[in-house]
C-alpha positions as CSV (number, residue, x, y, z in Angstrom):
1,M,-0.9,16.0,-17.8
2,P,-2.7,18.6,-15.9
3,V,-6.4,18.4,-15.7
4,T,-7.9,21.7,-17.2
5,F,-11.0,23.2,-16.3
6,T,-12.5,26.8,-16.8
7,F,-13.7,29.4,-14.3
8,G,-17.7,28.4,-12.8
9,E,-17.1,24.8,-13.8
10,F,-17.4,21.9,-11.2
11,L,-14.4,19.7,-11.1
12,G,-13.5,16.8,-8.0
13,A,-10.4,17.8,-6.5
14,R,-10.1,14.2,-5.7
15,S,-9.4,13.5,-9.6
16,V,-7.1,16.2,-9.0
17,I,-5.4,14.6,-7.1
18,G,-4.6,11.5,-8.8
19,S,-3.5,12.7,-12.3
20,T,-1.0,15.3,-10.5
21,L,0.4,12.7,-8.2
22,A,0.7,10.5,-11.6
23,E,2.2,12.9,-13.3
24,L,4.2,14.3,-10.6
25,G,5.5,10.4,-10.1
26,E,7.6,10.6,-13.9
27,T,10.1,13.9,-12.6
28,H,9.9,12.6,-9.0
29,E,11.4,9.3,-8.7
30,N,11.4,9.5,-5.0
31,L,7.2,10.5,-5.0
32,W,5.4,7.9,-2.5
33,V,1.4,7.2,-1.8
34,V,0.5,6.1,1.3
35,T,-3.4,6.1,2.0
36,P,-6.1,4.2,4.7
37,D,-7.6,2.9,2.5
38,I,-8.7,5.8,0.6
39,G,-7.0,4.6,-2.3
40,A,-10.1,4.9,-4.9
41,T,-9.4,8.3,-6.6
42,L,-5.5,7.5,-6.2
43,V,-5.9,5.0,-9.2
44,E,-4.0,6.5,-11.9
45,F,-0.6,6.6,-9.8
46,R,-1.1,2.9,-8.4
47,D,-1.4,1.4,-11.6
48,K,1.4,3.9,-13.1
49,Y,3.8,3.2,-9.8
50,P,2.7,0.4,-7.7
51,E,6.1,-0.1,-6.2
52,R,5.8,3.4,-5.2
53,F,2.0,3.0,-3.8
54,L,0.9,1.5,0.0
55,D,-2.7,0.7,1.1
56,V,-2.0,0.4,4.7
57,G,-5.8,-0.1,5.7
58,L,-7.7,1.7,8.2
59,A,-4.4,2.7,10.1
60,E,-4.1,6.5,9.8
61,Q,-1.3,6.3,12.5
62,S,0.7,3.4,10.1
63,S,0.4,5.5,7.5
64,V,1.7,8.6,8.7
65,G,4.9,6.4,10.6
66,I,5.3,4.6,7.4
67,A,5.4,8.1,5.5
68,A,7.9,9.5,8.0
69,G,10.1,6.3,8.0
70,L,10.1,7.1,3.9
71,A,11.4,10.8,4.2
72,Y,13.7,9.3,6.4
73,D,15.2,7.4,3.6
74,G,15.3,10.4,0.8
75,N,11.9,9.9,-0.3
76,I,8.8,12.2,-0.4
77,P,5.8,10.9,1.3
78,V,2.1,12.2,0.2
79,V,-0.6,10.6,3.0
80,S,-4.2,10.9,1.2
81,G,-7.1,9.8,3.5
82,M,-9.8,11.5,5.4
83,L,-8.7,14.0,7.6
84,P,-11.2,14.2,10.5
85,F,-9.4,10.4,11.0
86,L,-5.8,12.0,10.0
87,S,-5.9,14.8,12.1
88,M,-6.9,13.8,15.0
89,R,-6.1,10.0,15.0
90,A,-2.5,10.2,13.7
91,L,-1.9,13.6,15.5
92,E,0.7,12.1,17.9
93,Q,2.5,10.5,14.7
94,I,2.4,13.9,12.8
95,R,3.5,15.7,15.6
96,T,6.1,13.2,16.5
97,D,7.1,11.2,13.4
98,V,6.7,14.1,11.1
99,C,7.1,17.7,12.5
100,Y,9.6,17.1,15.3
101,P,12.2,15.9,12.5
102,N,10.9,18.0,10.2
103,L,9.7,15.8,7.2
104,P,8.7,16.6,3.8
105,V,5.5,14.5,4.5
106,K,2.6,15.7,2.6
107,I,-0.8,14.9,4.4
108,I,-3.7,15.6,1.8
109,G,-7.4,15.2,2.6
110,T,-11.1,15.5,2.4
111,H,-14.2,16.0,4.4
112,G,-12.3,19.5,5.7
113,G,-15.5,21.2,7.6
114,L,-19.4,20.3,7.5
115,V,-19.3,19.0,4.2
116,G,-20.5,15.3,3.8
117,N,-23.2,14.6,5.6
118,G,-21.6,12.6,8.2
119,G,-22.2,13.7,11.5
120,S,-19.6,15.0,14.1
121,T,-17.0,11.9,14.0
122,H,-16.7,12.4,10.2
123,Y,-16.1,16.5,10.2
124,A,-13.0,17.7,10.5
125,V,-13.5,21.0,12.6
126,E,-10.6,21.7,14.7
127,D,-8.1,20.2,12.4
128,L,-6.8,23.9,11.8
129,A,-6.4,24.6,15.2
130,L,-4.7,21.5,15.9
131,M,-2.6,21.9,12.4
132,C,-1.6,25.2,13.3
133,A,-0.1,24.4,16.1
134,L,2.3,22.1,15.4
135,T,6.4,23.3,15.1
136,N,7.4,23.1,11.4
137,M,3.6,22.5,9.5
138,T,2.7,24.3,6.7
139,V,-1.4,24.9,6.9
140,T,-3.3,25.0,3.3
141,S,-7.0,25.1,3.3
142,I,-8.1,24.9,-0.7
143,G,-11.3,25.8,-2.1
144,D,-10.7,25.9,-6.2
145,P,-9.7,22.3,-7.2
146,L,-7.3,23.1,-9.8
147,M,-5.2,24.7,-7.0
148,V,-4.7,21.8,-5.5
149,G,-2.4,20.2,-8.2
150,E,-0.4,23.6,-8.3
151,I,0.2,23.5,-4.7
152,L,1.0,19.8,-4.8
153,R,3.8,21.0,-7.9
154,Q,5.4,23.3,-5.4
155,S,5.6,21.3,-2.8
156,M,7.9,19.0,-3.9
157,A,10.3,21.2,-3.3
158,M,9.4,22.0,0.5
159,Q,11.7,20.1,3.2
160,G,9.0,20.1,6.0
161,P,5.2,18.9,6.2
162,L,2.3,20.2,4.8
163,Y,-0.9,19.7,5.5
164,I,-4.0,20.1,2.6
165,R,-7.5,20.5,3.7
166,L,-9.7,20.0,1.2
167,A,-14.3,19.8,1.2
168,V,-15.3,16.0,0.2
169,G,-13.6,16.7,-3.2
170,K,-15.9,15.0,-6.1
171,K,-17.9,18.3,-7.1
172,D,-16.2,21.5,-6.5
173,K,-16.8,24.7,-8.5
174,V,-13.5,26.4,-10.4
175,L,-13.3,29.4,-8.7
176,Y,-10.6,31.2,-11.0
177,E,-9.4,31.7,-14.7
178,P,-6.1,29.3,-14.8
179,G,-3.2,31.9,-14.7
180,Q,-5.6,34.7,-13.1
181,H,-3.7,35.1,-9.7
182,D,-0.4,34.1,-8.5
183,I,-0.6,30.7,-6.0
184,R,2.4,30.5,-4.3
185,I,2.0,28.8,-0.5
186,G,2.4,31.8,2.2
187,K,0.8,34.2,0.3
188,G,-3.4,34.9,0.2
189,I,-5.3,35.4,-2.5
190,V,-7.6,38.7,-3.4
191,A,-10.1,36.7,-4.8
192,R,-12.0,40.3,-5.2
193,Q,-11.4,43.5,-5.4
194,G,-12.7,46.2,-2.8
195,T,-12.2,49.1,-0.2
196,D,-15.3,49.3,2.1
197,V,-14.6,46.3,4.0
198,T,-12.8,43.0,3.6
199,L,-13.7,39.4,4.2
200,F,-11.4,37.0,4.4
201,T,-12.2,33.2,4.1
202,H,-10.6,29.5,3.4
203,G,-11.7,26.4,1.5
204,T,-15.2,25.3,1.6
205,T,-16.1,29.2,2.2
206,V,-14.8,31.1,-0.6
207,A,-17.5,30.5,-3.1
208,Q,-20.0,32.1,-0.3
209,A,-18.1,34.9,-0.1
210,L,-18.1,35.8,-3.1
211,D,-21.7,35.1,-3.2
212,A,-21.7,37.6,-0.1
213,A,-20.1,40.0,-2.1
214,D,-22.0,40.3,-4.9
215,E,-25.2,40.8,-3.2
216,L,-23.2,43.9,-1.1
217,E,-22.4,45.4,-4.6
218,R,-25.7,45.5,-5.2
219,E,-26.4,47.6,-2.4
220,G,-23.6,49.5,-3.2
221,A,-20.7,48.4,-1.1
222,S,-17.9,47.2,-2.0
223,V,-16.2,44.1,-0.5
224,R,-12.6,42.4,-0.5
225,V,-12.2,39.3,-0.9
226,V,-9.4,37.4,0.2
227,D,-8.7,33.6,0.1
228,M,-6.4,32.7,2.8
229,F,-5.5,29.2,2.0
230,T,-2.9,29.0,4.1
231,L,-2.8,29.9,7.4
232,K,0.4,29.2,8.5
233,P,2.7,31.2,7.7
234,I,-0.6,33.6,7.4
235,D,0.3,36.4,5.1
236,A,0.2,39.0,7.3
237,D,1.5,42.0,5.3
238,L,-1.8,41.3,3.4
239,I,-3.4,41.6,6.7
240,A,-2.0,44.9,7.1
241,Q,-2.4,46.2,4.0
242,C,-6.0,45.2,4.0
243,A,-6.6,46.8,7.1
244,E,-5.6,50.4,5.8
245,E,-6.8,50.0,2.9
246,T,-10.7,48.9,3.8
247,G,-11.1,50.8,6.8
248,G,-10.1,48.7,9.4
249,R,-13.2,46.5,9.0
250,F,-12.1,43.0,8.5
251,V,-15.1,40.2,8.7
252,V,-13.5,36.0,8.8
253,L,-15.7,33.6,7.4
254,E,-14.7,29.8,7.8
255,D,-16.1,26.4,7.8
256,H,-14.0,25.4,11.2
257,L,-14.9,26.1,14.9
258,A,-15.0,29.9,15.2
259,Y,-12.2,30.1,17.5
260,G,-8.9,28.4,17.0
261,G,-9.0,29.1,13.0
262,L,-8.2,31.4,10.3
263,A,-9.8,33.9,12.7
264,S,-7.9,33.3,15.5
265,R,-4.9,33.9,13.1
266,V,-6.0,36.9,11.7
267,A,-6.9,38.3,15.2
268,D,-3.1,37.5,16.3
269,V,-1.5,39.2,13.8
270,V,-4.0,42.2,14.3
271,A,-2.6,41.9,18.0
272,D,1.1,41.5,17.3
273,R,1.2,44.4,15.1
274,G,-0.6,46.7,16.7
275,I,-3.1,47.0,13.9
276,H,-6.5,49.7,15.0
277,L,-9.8,48.1,13.1
278,T,-13.0,49.9,13.2
279,A,-14.9,46.3,13.3
280,F,-13.9,42.4,13.6
281,E,-16.2,39.6,13.5
282,R,-15.6,36.2,13.2
283,L,-18.2,33.8,11.6
284,G,-17.7,30.0,11.7
285,I,-18.8,26.9,13.7
286,P,-19.8,28.0,17.8
287,Q,-19.2,25.5,20.5
288,V,-21.5,22.9,19.6
289,Y,-21.4,19.0,17.7
290,A,-23.3,20.5,14.4
291,G,-25.2,16.9,13.6
292,F,-26.6,16.2,10.9
293,G,-27.8,17.6,7.5
294,E,-26.2,19.0,3.8
295,D,-23.1,21.8,4.3
296,E,-25.7,24.6,3.6
297,Q,-28.1,23.7,6.1
298,L,-25.5,23.1,8.1
299,R,-24.1,26.9,7.7
300,D,-27.4,28.6,8.0
301,K,-28.1,26.4,11.2
302,H,-25.1,27.3,13.2
303,G,-24.8,30.8,11.8
304,Y,-22.5,31.7,9.4
305,G,-24.4,31.1,5.8
306,L,-25.1,33.1,3.2
307,S,-27.3,35.2,4.9
308,A,-25.4,35.6,8.1
309,T,-22.1,37.0,5.5
310,V,-24.4,39.3,4.4
311,S,-25.3,40.6,7.9
312,A,-21.7,40.8,9.4
313,L,-21.0,42.7,6.3
314,R,-23.5,45.0,6.9
315,R,-22.5,45.2,10.3
316,A,-18.8,45.8,9.7
317,L,-20.0,48.7,6.8
318,A,-22.0,50.5,9.7
319,A,-18.9,51.0,12.4
320,G,-16.9,53.7,12.6
């Protein structure tokens, strides 16, 4: 059965992955799970369907190649692992073995952004830029752990590949009441209504964006928060709508390199559609190797923590 939690509680996205895949295995007899030695959270599926579970060891390239072969044989493979390695070490296999033939391989993993305190080798901070550049790839970044199950369920009917980015996945805040939003791949979520400025975000920084909006509300400002959990295909209509309804003031916050991720995707829509903006600020990781530290410490250090987000919103509100 699906895991159920209520707004404000903490839940590990990893447990949602395991329970959802075990649930889907009952109705999808062609569902396989492949992991490069990151199978501790997949025990529910492994124990129920051992014949459809493969742990290939520390070999991300092999896990993707095997998944592609399974997909060619009419199966729906899910590859679950750590994204710093799946997105970079196995990039050629994802591009050539999965995206080129447009196979229904789902790549889901943890450690997206500066989380986990593993150092720069263990942070996925370029991954969204890489995945968005791949033809046929759908790219998502999820902050609410309960959304993981819904996205996995929707993905069973998808024809092409899907990338699902998570944080560490051990203790994630439930951001939305069940049924509060219509969650659909390719459509953004207006997590908070507002009329003065739009704050676009995704994944690990959605909770921070909502906190920043609360602080600005105490100052009399109305901040719209958009959880753009699908970066590709981007919800261009929602971007245009926000420009019209919030005075053309945009701030983009993300736990990714400041260039190449969501801010660049939003900027592309603005340029392609000729949308006039009053203000545009991007908050993310600068061109540095971030080093060690807790994620909130690193965000503050590199200029995209809560106080920096509030300051950027104030600047946007003062523009024009």
